[in-house]
C-alpha positions as a LaTeX table, in Angstrom:
\begin{tabular}{lrrr}
\hline
Residue & $x$ (\AA) & $y$ (\AA) & $z$ (\AA) \\
\hline
Met1 & $-4.74$ & 7.75 & 11.75 \\
Ile2 & $-4.77$ & 6.95 & 7.91 \\
Glu3 & $-7.44$ & 8.02 & 5.55 \\
Leu4 & $-7.16$ & 6.81 & 1.72 \\
Ser5 & $-9.58$ & 8.21 & $-0.75$ \\
Asn6 & $-9.96$ & 7.08 & $-4.44$ \\
Ile7 & $-6.42$ & 5.65 & $-4.56$ \\
Ile8 & $-5.56$ & 4.31 & $-8.09$ \\
Lys9 & $-2.33$ & 2.79 & $-9.10$ \\
Ser10 & $-1.23$ & 0.97 & $-12.40$ \\
Phe11 & 1.93 & $-0.53$ & $-13.61$ \\
Asn12 & 2.50 & $-0.35$ & $-17.40$ \\
Gly13 & $-1.15$ & 0.04 & $-18.05$ \\
Asn14 & $-2.14$ & $-2.67$ & $-15.67$ \\
Leu15 & $-4.54$ & $-1.48$ & $-13.10$ \\
Val16 & $-3.44$ & $-2.68$ & $-9.69$ \\
Leu17 & $-5.43$ & $-0.66$ & $-7.30$ \\
Lys18 & $-8.87$ & 0.36 & $-8.14$ \\
Asp19 & $-10.43$ & 3.29 & $-6.30$ \\
Ile20 & $-9.36$ & 2.23 & $-2.85$ \\
Asn21 & $-11.12$ & 3.92 & 0.06 \\
Leu22 & $-9.99$ & 3.05 & 3.60 \\
His23 & $-10.00$ & 4.49 & 7.06 \\
Ile24 & $-7.25$ & 3.15 & 9.69 \\
Gln25 & $-8.03$ & 3.96 & 13.29 \\
Lys26 & $-5.30$ & 4.66 & 15.82 \\
Asn27 & $-3.95$ & 1.83 & 18.02 \\
Lys28 & $-5.83$ & $-0.83$ & 15.88 \\
Ile29 & $-4.33$ & $-3.74$ & 14.12 \\
Tyr30 & $-5.51$ & $-4.31$ & 10.53 \\
Ala31 & $-4.60$ & $-7.56$ & 8.58 \\
Ile32 & $-4.83$ & $-7.45$ & 4.90 \\
Leu33 & $-5.79$ & $-10.80$ & 3.33 \\
Gly34 & $-6.47$ & $-11.87$ & $-0.21$ \\
Pro35 & $-5.12$ & $-13.98$ & $-2.99$ \\
Ser36 & $-1.77$ & $-13.33$ & $-4.64$ \\
Gly37 & $-1.79$ & $-10.43$ & $-7.11$ \\
Ser38 & $-4.62$ & $-8.67$ & $-5.37$ \\
Gly39 & $-2.78$ & $-5.53$ & $-4.71$ \\
Lys40 & $-1.98$ & $-5.93$ & $-0.93$ \\
Ser41 & 1.75 & $-5.22$ & $-0.94$ \\
Thr42 & 1.12 & $-2.30$ & $-3.49$ \\
Leu43 & $-1.37$ & $-0.71$ & $-1.14$ \\
Leu44 & 1.05 & $-0.95$ & 1.69 \\
Arg45 & 3.99 & 0.57 & $-0.27$ \\
Cys46 & 1.69 & 3.41 & $-1.42$ \\
Ile47 & 1.01 & 4.21 & 2.05 \\
Asn48 & 4.63 & 4.38 & 2.85 \\
Leu49 & 5.39 & 6.25 & $-0.56$ \\
Leu50 & 7.63 & 3.58 & $-1.77$ \\
Glu51 & 5.26 & 3.50 & $-4.64$ \\
Ile52 & 3.44 & 6.72 & $-5.90$ \\
Ala53 & $-0.23$ & 6.20 & $-6.66$ \\
Asp54 & $-1.47$ & 7.58 & $-9.92$ \\
Ser55 & $-4.29$ & 9.51 & $-8.20$ \\
Gly56 & $-6.18$ & 9.85 & $-5.07$ \\
Asn57 & $-5.47$ & 11.41 & $-1.64$ \\
Met58 & $-4.01$ & 10.12 & 1.61 \\
Arg59 & $-3.93$ & 11.83 & 5.10 \\
Leu60 & $-1.48$ & 10.02 & 7.48 \\
Cys61 & $-1.23$ & 11.76 & 10.91 \\
Asp62 & $-0.53$ & 15.30 & 10.01 \\
Val63 & 0.62 & 14.83 & 6.46 \\
Asn64 & $-1.81$ & 15.22 & 3.43 \\
Ile65 & $-0.77$ & 13.79 & 0.11 \\
Asp66 & $-2.54$ & 14.55 & $-3.27$ \\
Phe67 & $-1.13$ & 11.91 & $-5.54$ \\
Lys68 & $-2.03$ & 14.03 & $-8.64$ \\
Ser69 & 0.42 & 16.69 & $-7.49$ \\
Lys70 & 4.15 & 16.33 & $-7.36$ \\
Ile71 & 5.17 & 14.66 & $-4.12$ \\
Lys72 & 7.81 & 16.68 & $-2.20$ \\
Lys73 & 10.80 & 15.07 & $-0.74$ \\
Tyr74 & 9.77 & 16.85 & 2.64 \\
Asp75 & 6.39 & 15.11 & 2.63 \\
Ile76 & 8.06 & 11.70 & 1.99 \\
Leu77 & 10.44 & 12.20 & 4.83 \\
Lys78 & 7.40 & 13.19 & 7.12 \\
Ile79 & 5.54 & 10.06 & 6.06 \\
Arg80 & 8.62 & 8.00 & 6.80 \\
Lys81 & 9.03 & 9.47 & 10.27 \\
His82 & 5.59 & 8.33 & 11.07 \\
Thr83 & 5.86 & 4.79 & 9.54 \\
Gly84 & 8.01 & 1.95 & 10.23 \\
Met85 & 8.22 & $-0.77$ & 7.48 \\
Val86 & 9.06 & $-4.50$ & 7.70 \\
Phe87 & 9.79 & $-6.27$ & 4.42 \\
Gln88 & 9.23 & $-9.61$ & 3.28 \\
Asn89 & 12.76 & $-10.20$ & 2.35 \\
Tyr90 & 14.29 & $-8.40$ & 5.49 \\
Asn91 & 16.20 & $-5.70$ & 3.44 \\
Leu92 & 19.17 & $-5.77$ & 5.94 \\
Phe93 & 22.43 & $-4.07$ & 4.95 \\
Ala94 & 24.76 & $-7.35$ & 4.44 \\
Asn95 & 27.91 & $-5.24$ & 5.38 \\
Lys96 & 26.53 & $-4.09$ & 8.73 \\
Thr97 & 25.96 & $-6.02$ & 11.96 \\
Ala98 & 22.62 & $-6.49$ & 13.45 \\
Leu99 & 23.11 & $-3.58$ & 15.88 \\
Gln100 & 24.34 & $-1.41$ & 12.96 \\
Asn101 & 21.28 & $-2.11$ & 10.89 \\
Ile102 & 19.05 & $-0.77$ & 13.62 \\
Thr103 & 21.19 & 2.22 & 14.39 \\
Gln104 & 22.03 & 3.32 & 10.93 \\
Ser105 & 18.74 & 5.18 & 10.22 \\
Leu106 & 18.55 & 6.48 & 13.83 \\
Ile107 & 21.89 & 8.24 & 13.24 \\
Ser108 & 21.66 & 9.29 & 9.55 \\
Val109 & 18.10 & 10.12 & 9.24 \\
His110 & 16.63 & 10.79 & 12.87 \\
Lys111 & 19.94 & 12.51 & 13.87 \\
Tyr112 & 20.40 & 10.61 & 17.18 \\
Lys113 & 23.82 & 10.71 & 18.77 \\
Lys114 & 25.66 & 7.58 & 18.38 \\
Gln115 & 25.66 & 6.58 & 22.11 \\
Gln116 & 21.82 & 7.17 & 22.19 \\
Ala117 & 21.27 & 5.09 & 18.99 \\
Tyr118 & 23.41 & 2.37 & 20.37 \\
Glu119 & 21.39 & 2.16 & 23.71 \\
Ile120 & 18.16 & 2.16 & 21.73 \\
Gly121 & 19.33 & $-0.49$ & 19.29 \\
Met122 & 20.35 & $-2.71$ & 22.19 \\
Tyr123 & 17.02 & $-2.24$ & 23.83 \\
Tyr124 & 15.11 & $-3.38$ & 20.81 \\
Leu125 & 17.50 & $-6.28$ & 20.14 \\
Ser126 & 16.80 & $-7.41$ & 23.73 \\
Leu127 & 13.09 & $-6.94$ & 23.10 \\
Val128 & 13.22 & $-9.40$ & 20.03 \\
Gly129 & 15.37 & $-11.76$ & 21.87 \\
Leu130 & 18.50 & $-11.15$ & 19.95 \\
Lys131 & 20.77 & $-9.12$ & 22.28 \\
Asp132 & 23.47 & $-11.83$ & 21.97 \\
Lys133 & 23.61 & $-11.39$ & 18.18 \\
Ala134 & 24.33 & $-7.54$ & 18.22 \\
Asn135 & 27.66 & $-7.99$ & 16.41 \\
Phe136 & 26.58 & $-10.70$ & 14.04 \\
Tyr137 & 26.30 & $-9.99$ & 10.17 \\
Pro138 & 23.07 & $-10.98$ & 8.41 \\
Asn139 & 24.73 & $-13.85$ & 6.80 \\
Ala140 & 25.36 & $-15.46$ & 10.01 \\
Leu141 & 21.78 & $-15.24$ & 11.12 \\
Ser142 & 18.72 & $-17.36$ & 10.20 \\
Gly143 & 15.93 & $-15.80$ & 8.23 \\
Gly144 & 13.81 & $-15.75$ & 11.36 \\
Gln145 & 16.58 & $-13.82$ & 13.09 \\
Gln146 & 17.08 & $-11.48$ & 10.32 \\
Gln147 & 13.35 & $-10.73$ & 10.18 \\
Arg148 & 13.31 & $-10.05$ & 13.91 \\
Ile149 & 16.15 & $-7.52$ & 13.36 \\
Gly150 & 14.05 & $-5.97$ & 10.74 \\
Ile151 & 11.13 & $-5.64$ & 13.17 \\
Ala152 & 13.51 & $-4.23$ & 15.79 \\
Arg153 & 14.67 & $-1.71$ & 13.19 \\
Ala154 & 11.18 & $-0.61$ & 12.34 \\
Leu155 & 10.43 & $-0.14$ & 16.06 \\
Ala156 & 13.59 & 1.66 & 16.93 \\
Phe157 & 12.51 & 5.30 & 16.18 \\
Asn158 & 9.07 & 4.78 & 17.80 \\
Pro159 & 6.93 & 5.41 & 14.69 \\
Asp160 & 3.08 & 5.89 & 15.00 \\
Ile161 & 2.35 & 3.07 & 12.37 \\
Ile162 & 4.08 & $-0.20$ & 11.70 \\
Leu163 & 3.62 & $-1.62$ & 8.17 \\
Leu164 & 4.28 & $-5.32$ & 7.69 \\
Asp165 & 4.56 & $-6.75$ & 4.20 \\
Glu166 & 4.35 & $-10.64$ & 4.25 \\
Pro167 & 6.98 & $-10.68$ & 7.02 \\
Thr168 & 6.90 & $-14.53$ & 7.12 \\
Ser169 & 6.67 & $-15.44$ & 3.52 \\
Ala170 & 10.43 & $-15.87$ & 2.86 \\
Leu171 & 10.82 & $-18.05$ & 6.05 \\
Asp172 & 10.94 & $-21.93$ & 6.37 \\
Pro173 & 7.90 & $-23.07$ & 8.27 \\
Glu174 & 9.73 & $-23.85$ & 11.42 \\
Leu175 & 10.94 & $-20.19$ & 11.66 \\
Val176 & 7.49 & $-18.60$ & 11.21 \\
Asp177 & 6.31 & $-18.92$ & 14.76 \\
Glu178 & 9.37 & $-16.94$ & 16.14 \\
Val179 & 8.60 & $-13.90$ & 14.02 \\
Leu180 & 4.63 & $-14.09$ & 14.63 \\
Asn181 & 5.53 & $-14.13$ & 18.37 \\
Thr182 & 7.72 & $-11.15$ & 17.99 \\
Ile183 & 4.96 & $-9.33$ & 16.12 \\
Lys184 & 2.70 & $-9.88$ & 19.14 \\
Leu185 & 5.14 & $-7.67$ & 21.11 \\
Ile186 & 4.03 & $-4.53$ & 19.22 \\
Lys187 & 0.27 & $-4.78$ & 19.70 \\
Asp188 & 0.19 & $-1.34$ & 21.29 \\
Lys189 & 0.99 & 0.13 & 17.85 \\
Thr190 & $-1.27$ & 0.96 & 14.91 \\
Met191 & $-0.36$ & $-1.77$ & 12.48 \\
Ile192 & $-1.23$ & $-2.79$ & 9.07 \\
Leu193 & 0.00 & $-6.49$ & 8.27 \\
Val194 & $-0.06$ & $-8.01$ & 4.92 \\
Thr195 & $-0.19$ & $-11.81$ & 5.52 \\
His196 & $-1.10$ & $-15.28$ & 4.19 \\
Glu197 & $-1.06$ & $-16.61$ & 7.89 \\
Leu198 & $-4.80$ & $-16.58$ & 8.50 \\
His199 & $-4.73$ & $-18.30$ & 11.82 \\
Phe200 & $-2.45$ & $-15.53$ & 13.06 \\
Ala201 & $-4.54$ & $-12.79$ & 11.52 \\
Gln202 & $-7.67$ & $-14.06$ & 13.14 \\
Lys203 & $-5.91$ & $-14.07$ & 16.72 \\
Ile204 & $-4.14$ & $-10.66$ & 16.44 \\
Ala205 & $-6.07$ & $-8.33$ & 14.16 \\
Asp206 & $-8.84$ & $-5.99$ & 15.29 \\
Met207 & $-10.11$ & $-5.71$ & 11.65 \\
Ile208 & $-9.62$ & $-7.80$ & 8.58 \\
Ile209 & $-9.32$ & $-6.12$ & 5.17 \\
Phe210 & $-10.03$ & $-8.58$ & 2.31 \\
Met211 & $-8.71$ & $-7.56$ & $-1.13$ \\
Ser212 & $-9.19$ & $-9.17$ & $-4.58$ \\
Asp213 & $-8.32$ & $-7.94$ & $-7.93$ \\
Gly214 & $-7.15$ & $-4.54$ & $-6.80$ \\
Glu215 & $-10.26$ & $-3.90$ & $-4.90$ \\
Ile216 & $-11.19$ & $-3.97$ & $-1.09$ \\
Ile217 & $-14.10$ & $-6.43$ & $-1.11$ \\
Glu218 & $-14.77$ & $-6.59$ & 2.58 \\
Val219 & $-13.73$ & $-5.00$ & 5.84 \\
Ser220 & $-14.97$ & $-6.64$ & 9.05 \\
Thr221 & $-13.94$ & $-8.00$ & 12.43 \\
Pro222 & $-12.07$ & $-11.46$ & 12.28 \\
Asn223 & $-15.10$ & $-13.04$ & 13.94 \\
Asn224 & $-17.44$ & $-11.99$ & 11.23 \\
Phe225 & $-15.01$ & $-12.45$ & 8.34 \\
Phe226 & $-13.96$ & $-16.11$ & 9.31 \\
Asn227 & $-17.37$ & $-17.20$ & 10.58 \\
Ser228 & $-19.81$ & $-15.44$ & 8.25 \\
Pro229 & $-18.17$ & $-13.59$ & 5.25 \\
Lys230 & $-20.43$ & $-11.35$ & 3.56 \\
Thr231 & $-19.13$ & $-11.80$ & $-0.09$ \\
Ile232 & $-19.15$ & $-14.58$ & $-2.36$ \\
Arg233 & $-15.48$ & $-13.74$ & $-3.18$ \\
Ala234 & $-14.41$ & $-14.00$ & 0.42 \\
Gln235 & $-16.30$ & $-17.34$ & 0.84 \\
Gln236 & $-14.48$ & $-18.63$ & $-2.20$ \\
Phe237 & $-11.06$ & $-17.46$ & $-0.79$ \\
Leu238 & $-11.78$ & $-19.09$ & 2.58 \\
Ser239 & $-13.04$ & $-22.40$ & 1.08 \\
Lys240 & $-9.68$ & $-23.07$ & $-0.72$ \\
Phe241 & $-7.98$ & $-23.69$ & 2.66 \\
Asn242 & $-8.14$ & $-27.34$ & 3.46 \\
Asn243 & $-8.14$ & $-26.54$ & 7.22 \\
Tyr244 & $-10.66$ & $-23.65$ & 7.04 \\
Thr245 & $-12.54$ & $-25.21$ & 10.10 \\
Asp246 & $-9.45$ & $-24.73$ & 12.03 \\
Tyr247 & $-9.84$ & $-21.06$ & 11.73 \\
Ile248 & $-13.46$ & $-20.99$ & 12.92 \\
Ile249 & $-13.61$ & $-19.33$ & 16.54 \\
\hline
\end{tabular}
């Protein structure tokens, strides 16, 4: 589904991704864990071409990207048609209703007819439990509701891959569960999830990707990662959580 080879990314001379190599299999859920500043979100944004890597190669579905070459707008559009993105700060249009936030890209980017887009939008609002909020604007919704709208928007055009960048980090603790429960609804998709919710990652992920200081340190099953991490860095990361024993399977 996704092949990343020798991906390097820097910002103002600061190396953020260091020779990333990764293989993502179809219909699997990958959780990316690691300390703040380890490059997790940057990696996700490079996959969706919201950030352009300095060098390396990416194959995503039927699209091949050589980051040393000029990235064509056509290739960016193809990547975006394969991927749905859920952002940590929702990224909803403040001047559009919940339903309009979902249908906007269906109509303008994917060229759906308005009626078809409306039907799809209402279906996904129902899926995330917000059909009754279709005509509400974002400022009238809680953070958890806004994020569920963001998830519905990402699902609406039926992408092959869902990318979720810390989808609960901007939420009050009491709102986290409603978003995590919504994410459980999309387990039939290929999903890459950047999260600090370790317990959730353990339960939902097929594979854990552990990053630190711009590198992928460890890739393993949740059982192996949480019970017997192979690297000292992963052991140190897990030991900093006071409730680490709660995560043991």
